[in-house]
N, C-alpha and C positions, 0 to 999 in steps of 0.2 A: 595155678589155674587149672581147673578141670578141663581135660581135652574131651571133646565130643566127636563122634563119627556116626553118620546116619545113613550110610550108603548100602551097608549090607543088612540082610533081614536079621531081626532079633531072635536069638535062641530063646526057647521056652523057659519059663521060671523053673520048671523041674530040671531041665538040663543044666541051667546055671547052678542051682543048688547042689545037684549031684557033683558038678565039677568043683565047686568050692569045698564040699565035704571031703572030696578025694585029696584036695590040695592042703587043707588045713587041719583036717582031722576033728574039726569042731562040729561033729555031726549032730549032737544032741540039741544044741541051741538052734542050729539052722533048720533041722528037721522039724522041730517044735514050732518055729515061726512059720514054715511052710504050711504045716497042718492048720495052724491058727488062721492064716490068711485064706486058706481054702474053706474054712468054716465061715469066716466073715464074709467071703465072697457070696456064699449061699444065703446066709442069714441076714446080711445088711447090704453089702455093696451092690447086689443085683438090683436094689431098689432105686439106684440113682437115675433120676429122670432126664436131666439135660442130655441132648444128643443121643436119643434112644437107638439110632442106627449105628452108633460106635461099637467097637468091639467089646466083648465081655472084660470084666475087671481083670482077670489073670492075664489076658492078652495085652491089656493096656499097661499092666504092671511090667511085663517084659519089655515093652517099648520104652516105658519110663526109665527102667534100668539100663536100657540101651543108650539112653542120652549120654551116659558116661561110660560107654563100653570099654574104653581104653584104661580104666581105672577100676580095678576089682575091688580095691578097698572102699571106693566111693559107691560102687554097686551094692556092696554088702551093707554099707551104711544106710542107703536108701531102703533096702530090703528090710533091715531091722527097725527102721524108723517108722514104717507104715502103722504098726499097731499102736503107735502113740497118737494117731489121729482119733478124735472123738467124733464118730460118725452117727448122726441121729437118723435112724431109719424110719420107715413108714409107721410101723407100730409103735416105736418110741415116741414119734411126734404126736400120734393120736393120743397116747397116754399123757403126754405133757399138755395137749389141748384140754383134757379132762382135769388135770391138776391145776391148770390156770383158772378154769371156771369154778371149780370147787374150792380153790384157795384164794388168791388175791382178789378175784372178781366177786366171789360171794361175800367176802369180808367187806369189800367196798360198798356192794349194794346194800348190805345190812346196815352199814353205817350211814350211807347217803339216805336211805329211806327211813332211818331212825326206828328200826324194828327192834323190838324187845326179845332178846333170845330166850328169856324165861316165860314168854307168852306161849300158852298151849296151841294157839293158832298160828304160830310162826311159819310152819310149812306152807300154809295157804297165802299168808301175807307175803312170804318170800316169792312164791310163784307169781303173785300179782305184780310184785316189784320187778321180777325178771321180764314180764311182758311189757312193762313200762320202760324197758331198757333197750336202747338202740345200739346195734353192734355194726361195726364197720372195719375195713382194713385201714391201717395207718399209711401204708405206702404200697398197695398193690397185691398184698397176700390174698390167695384164693381162699376165702373164709368158708367156703362150702363144707370142707371137712370139719372145721371147728363147729358149725351149726349141727352137722350130722351127729358127731360123737357126743355132743352135749344136749341133744334132743330139743334144740331151739326152734321155735316156729313162730309164725305170725309176722314175719318180716320178709317180703319178697324182694326188695332192693337192698343191695349190699355194697355200699359206696367205697371209693378209695378217697380218703380225706386229703391226701397229698394232691391228687388230681383236682379235687373239688377246691382246694386252695388256690390252684393255678387258673382254673377254667370255670369254676362254678359261681352261681348267684347265691351268695351267703344268705341273704334275707329269705329268698324263696325256699332254700333248703331247710332253714330253721323253721319257717312257718309250716312247712309240710309235715315235718316229724312232730312238731307240737300238736298240730291239728289231728295227727294219727294217734295221739294219747301217750307219746313217749315223753319222759321227764328227765332222763339222764342218758349218757352215751358212753359206750366203751369202744376204743380204738385199739385193735390187736394187730400184731405182726409177728411172723414167725422168728425173724431175726432182725436185731437192730445193732448196727456196728458203731459207727462214729456218732451216730445220732442225728445226721443230716435229715433223715426222714422225718423225725419229729419236728425239727425246726420248720421244714417246708409244709408240714400239715398243720402246724399250730395256728395259722391265721383263721381258718374256718372253725377249728375247735374252740378257740378263744371267743369267736363271735357267738357261739352257742349259749353264752352266759345269758340268763342265770342257770341254765342247766349245768350240772356237774359233769365233768369228762374224765374218765379213767383211761390212761395210756398204758396198755399192758402188753409188752413184748414177751413172747415165749422164751427167747433167748436174747440176752443183751451183753454186749461187749463192755468192759469197764469204761471206755471212752464214751459210750452212749449214756451210761449213768452220770459221768461227769458233765456231759452236755446238758442233761436235765438240771443237775445241781447248779450250774453256773449261768445257764441261759434261759431256762424255762421255769424253774422253781421260784415262784414269787407268791407272797401271801395274798395278793389281790387278784390272782387269776382263779379260774374255775377248773384248772387242771390238776390232776393227781397222777402219780407215776408209780406203778408197782409191778416190775418184772418178775416172771416166774423163776428164771434161772440166770444168774449173772455169771459169765465166764471168769473163772479165777485168773488172776495174773499169771500163775504158773502153768496155765493150760495154753502156753504160747512159746514161741521161740522169739524172745525179745531181741531187738535190734542191739542193744548193748548187753554186756555181761552183767548179771545182777550181782548185788553184794553178797548173797547167800549161795551156798553150794547148789549145784545143779547136776542132774544125771549126765554122765559122759556122752550119752547118745545126743543129747540136746546141745551140749557144747560143740560136738563135732558137726552136727547138722547146721548149726549157725555159720560155721565156716564154709561148708558146702553150698549153703544158700548164696553166700557172697561170691564164692569162686564160680559158680555156674550161671551167675547173673548175665554175662554177655551172651551165652548160649540161649538162655530163656528169652532175652529181648529179641534176639535176631537182628536182622540188618535195618528193619524199619520199626522201631519200638512204638507201640500203641500209647496214646494218652492214658490208657488204664494203668500203665506202669509208672506213672509220675512220681508215685510215693516211694519207689525203690523196691528192692528185693524182698522186703518183709510185709509188703502189701499195704493196703489203705490204712493211713493212720500209723504206719510202721509198727503195727501191733504184732504181727506174726502168729495169728490165732491158729490153733490146731482143731477148731470145731467147725464142722460142716454138716449139712443135711442131705437127705435124698433129694430134696427140692433144687439145690444149687450149692455151689461152693462160694461162700462170701468173699468179697474182694479184700477183706482184711486178713485172709490166709495168704501165706507166701505164694507168689505166682509160680514158682517152680512146681507147685501141686497142680495148678489149674490153668495155666496160660499155654497156648500153642502158638509156636512160631515155626519158621522153615527149619530151625535147628533144635527144636525142643518139642517133645510129645508129652502132654499132660497126663496126670493119673486120674484126675476128676476135672474134666474140662468144664470151665464156667461159661454160663450164659450171661453175658453182660448187657446192661442198658445202653452202654456207650459203644461207639464203633472201634 
């Protein structure tokens, strides 16, 4: 088991790397990783929004390594593991917003509006079809950025369909958007994990029939795709599903060892995730941790964004307890 000690202040990342280099002689790899993380700190990690009052990334990294301060091998493993995280920054997310609109959303609108791509008047017809398309959040995404980067106008209200499914008047909502001239709906979300958001939002979305509805996650985990295939994809419904980016199965630290060969870093980090679990949990584990050390759905995703760290990422990255300091602390909807 990884031993942790948190009473003494954490040495800086530079001090740790210099110490490791003097002890191991592996100066090239360690120095390259240090320089890479310094670059990522400036270009990506500084965008991380949750807990803006928290220390800069490089200081959080020192505290994170300090979680296992009595085990230099584990410290170096954590240090070398950080570049394996796929961090979607602000600029990258805006690019994905554009790609979602010009890709799956545009294709769906053309198909739903039955537009002829060979018609010389297609640009005007498509613009008209976009104005007839109502956009909203699947489960609480701030869609303002999506509207801005795609130049969408003519819609002042921007609903959360999951909240509408719980608290809204379905008939009134449907009548209002029909009266405003909308004839189709797009539900977007920055990240969909296990797919619970889709299930919770589906009552109001299905109630909008005969209007067609596209559910378009910017990023979707494989479990979310499976939820669509097994619980929502039915020929008789008005729902379509077209994510922009599906997280590959190998962009995760799976709970079980896969049948194919995997990088040594991932093999070793799996064991460290298990070994550090008691320290991550602390004395009073939160209900957030009920799925165990590999996160919600036991997926072990390595993908996060500047907006938040998803709960299907292993908690040793995002959870804070009295015995564990996170690297990218998550804002959770649960207590």
